[in-house]
N, C-alpha and C positions, 0 to 999 in steps of 0.2 A: 455377486450380484443378485440381488431381490432375482426370485422366477421368470418374473414380468420383463422380461430382454426388451428393453424402448423399442419403437424404430428411432430411436430420439439417438439413442448409447449407439449405431451399430454408423450411422453416416459421421461420428463425431472418430470412432474410432479410424473409423474410411481416410475419411477427413483428416487426419495428422501420420495415419500410415506414406495415406498420396504426399502429402507438402514437406513429409522432412524426406522422403526416399527422393524427388528429382528435383529436387534447386541442389546446384554443383558447386554453390561461393563459394567461398571461408567467413564461415556464421556463430554469432552470436549468442552461438547455439540457446543458453536458456532465454531468452526473449523470442526469437523466434520459434523455439517449441510455444511456449507461451501462448502468443498468438494466435497464431497457427490452429493451435487448439482449442482458442475462447475464438476465435472462426466459424470454422468447421459444427458446432456447439448451437452459432446460431444460422447460417444457414440452413443444415439440421433443423434446428427446431422450426425458423420459416417455412422450408418445402414438409414438412412432414403436414401443417396447417394446411396449406392450400394448398396438397392438397386431396385430405377430409371435407372444405370446403365446398370442392371439385363436387368432390364422390354425392356427397352426404349436405345437398343447400340446408334441412334447416337445421346444421347448428348455426350456419354464422355470422347470428346475431352474437351467439355465447363466443365463438372464433377474434371476433369485430374485439368485443370488451374485453379478452383475457390479449388480446397485441396490441391493444392502446395500454394499455395498463403495461407489460412489458415492453416498451415506447418507453414511458415515462417512466420511466426507471431507469433503462440501461438505451433507451433510444440513439444516444451520439460512440461508442463504441463501437458500434459496428464502422462505424465509420471512419472510427480514430485506426482503425484494425487494420481497415483496407487501404488510407494515408501506408500506412509504415509499412505495410509488407509491397505493396509496389511500389516503396523509396529500395526496402531491405531487395527484390529482390527484380524488381521490374517492369509495366507494366504492361509489357511481348508475356512475359512468360508470367505474370500474376492470370493474364486475357486467359493463359493455353490453360493455367492449370484448374481458374473454375468453368472455362467450356469441357474438363474433362470430369469436374468433378460431377456437375449437372449432367451427363452422356451414368455418368456408376450412381448416381442418385434417382435417375428415370426409373435405371432399371431394378435396382431395391424399394419404390414402392411398383410397380404393379408387379410381385411379386410378397409383398405387405396384405394381410389378414386386415380388416379395421370391421369392425360391428357398429351395432346403432347398441351397444351393451356397454363396452372398453368408452368410448367415445369423449362419457362430462368426465370421465373421472383423467382421462389424454391433459384432455386442452382443463381438468382442476388445478390441475400438475404445473402447467406451463405457470397457470397462475400464481404458485408456491413461487416458485422461479422470479416471475417478476417481486418477489420482494426480502429478495432473497436467499431459498430454500434452489443452492444450484450446486456444489460440488466446489470441494478443493480440487487444484488450482486459478479453477478454471470463473468460482466467480471474484477470486481477489483481480483477476487479470481482465478483467470485466469493468471489474470497478477500477482500472492504473488508469483503465483507456477510457471510459464514463470521466470520469475530474481528472480527467488529465487537464486547463486549462487552469479549473480556481480544484485546487483538492482542501482544501478545507473537507469543500465542499459532502465531500464523502462524509465527515463528521458528523456535517450540521441534521448528513439527510437520515444519521443514525446506524453507520456501517462501518464501525466500531467495533472491537476488544476491552477489559477493562484488566492493564495488568497487575500483577499487585505482587507486589520484592516476598511479605510474609513466609518464612520457607527456605527463604533462595537457600543458596548453598551460599553465596558470594558479596548480600544481605547486610551482610553486619548487625543480624539481628533487628533490622529492619523495618520498620512495615506504612507502606502507602504506597498507595494507589495510584494511575493517569489512565484514562480512555487512548489508545491505536489502533489506526485507520483499519479494515481488515485489508486491505490492502498491501500491508507489511509483513514485512514478512521476517520472525523471528531467530533468531542468527548469540549463537556465543559467544562472547568475549573473550579474548584469551590473556587481561585484563587484569591483576588481582582487584582493583574496583568499580569494574566495568559490568555493573549488576547481571545487565542482557539493550543489545543493541537491535533494532529496524529499519531492516532497508525496505523503501518502494520495492516498485512495480512484482511483489513478491521475487525481492532480492535481487533485481537485474538492474532496477530506478538511481539513476545517484540525487537519490534524497534521502538521510538517514535519522534515527533517535537516537541516542544510545544517555542511559543510567547510567552513575558512583555514584556513590557511598563515599568517604576519605574523616576518618579519624580528624580531626584536628589534635597537630599537635600544642601541645597545652600540658599543661599542671592537668592531674585527677581530677584532680576536686576543685578547677574552677568552677568557677561559675557565669554564665552572659546574662546581662540583661536588654531587654528588647534594646535599652540606650545606645552600649556600647556596641547591642550588631547593628542596629540602626546610624554611627561612628564607623562603625567599618566597611560598610557598602558604601564608597563613595567613588566617583569618577578616578580621583585620586589612583587610589587602592587599585579599581581595577586597573587602571593601564597595564598597574605593573604584575599584575599573571600571565600579559602577555608572551608567551612563552619568545626568542629570540626571534629572529628572523622575523617575525609574525608580525602581522600586519592592530591599528588600534579600529576598530570603526563607529563606534557607539556603548554609551553609559543608561541604562534608567532606570531604573529603583523600582522596586512591583512589592506584591504583597504576594504570596501563596499559602494561603490555604493556614489562613491570617500568622503565616511566616512573615520574619521580615528579607527581603533578599533583592537581585536585582537585574537584571538579563543583562551577556555584555554579549555587543559579536563583535568577533575577532573577521581576523584573516587569515588564512597559514598555508608557508607549506613541507609535504611531508616527504619524508624520504625512505623508500625499503631494497638494495638492493640499490639497483646502477638508474633506479625509478621517479622523476619524480611527478608529485604532484599535490593541487592549492584545492585547502577547505574553508570551506565560507561558514563557520557557525556564529549561532546566537546558545549563550551560555547562558537558560536559566538557570541560581538556582540558591540557597538561603543555611539556613546555620538552623541546624533544632537539638536539642541534646547531644552536643558540643563534636556533633559530626556537621560532613558540609554539604547539600545532598545540593544536584546535579543536574538538571536532563539539559541536554542536547541533541538543539537540531544544528543539519546542518543536512552542506552540495556540496563537491565533488566535483571533477573532469581532467579529461585524463591528460590533459593538458594544462601550465602552469601556467599561459598564455592565455589561455578561457575568461574573459570576463565571464565576474559570478553575479555582478548582481542583479543582471533580472531573472539565475537559478531562485537564488530567494526572501528578496519580491513574491515570488509565489509560490514561494512553500510558508512564508512566513506568519500569514496569517494562519495555515495549520499546524507550524510548534506556538505558537501562541495560544490557540484549540486546545492542545494538546496540554502547556503546561496548568491552562487555568484547570483546568481539569485534573491535578494535583488531587490528592486527599493522602490529613498524612495521617491513619491512624492511630497513634499514638500516642499521640494526643487528648485523643474519646477516650483511651480503658481506665 
């Protein structure tokens, strides 16, 4: 860590250890840890800025500016995290937790040495955080709560990474790319045709994005014309792709970086050992150089009785934006 061990970092680790050490409920551990740590980050920042402002009122205007800037980017995240934590551990435990946290914070604040020379740097640091300069996985957690109702806004506001298949051992020598929301965590896939998958809420959410490349089972020297491909992507053919027990939802012909393809939405029931779960999937697929390229966006729930229509409606705008960002670099070489 930087030699300048900030007060905010102290509060962050304090909150993380307290929050994880006090509860005895059966945790869905990963999401709870992420949420509690991100909450500590926000509360620590707020209280340290307030302390500086009270002690050095000459910085009030500068502090107000960075608070408003941070609020405009991540203002909703704290409210949503609080809501989640209250639902998870209960209002009474959350209130107890907050009370003890404030006592510990006040004790730390009274021992922290501030001076007028370093305060401008502390304020500038918050300004950079408002632009997304926040350590992982705090940033990804804040983003997932900030855009929990409208996931597509994360991409629209520029919080994304660009995933490129070039050089990936499972890419089958393809070179294409697309934008992935920062809050989606990359995970390795164990099946040979799956290049990479990404899961929402930094790996603890119920939405995922996955990319697949398959060689078409056709004679080696076969060449598809655009007309052949156009005739291939039909609703009748799409219905044949639905696995046994699956449900066909919709079909729509689309273009992906000048390549003819389609979006097919289906619902399936998957089984692993004695556990069954439901998937609602939007498949964005096209053919290039005798390979089938597919980007899948899907949502799932633990119960096979759960209606996934609402979840898919929420994430579909994001899935479409991700698919729209596809660039097939091979065709430009």
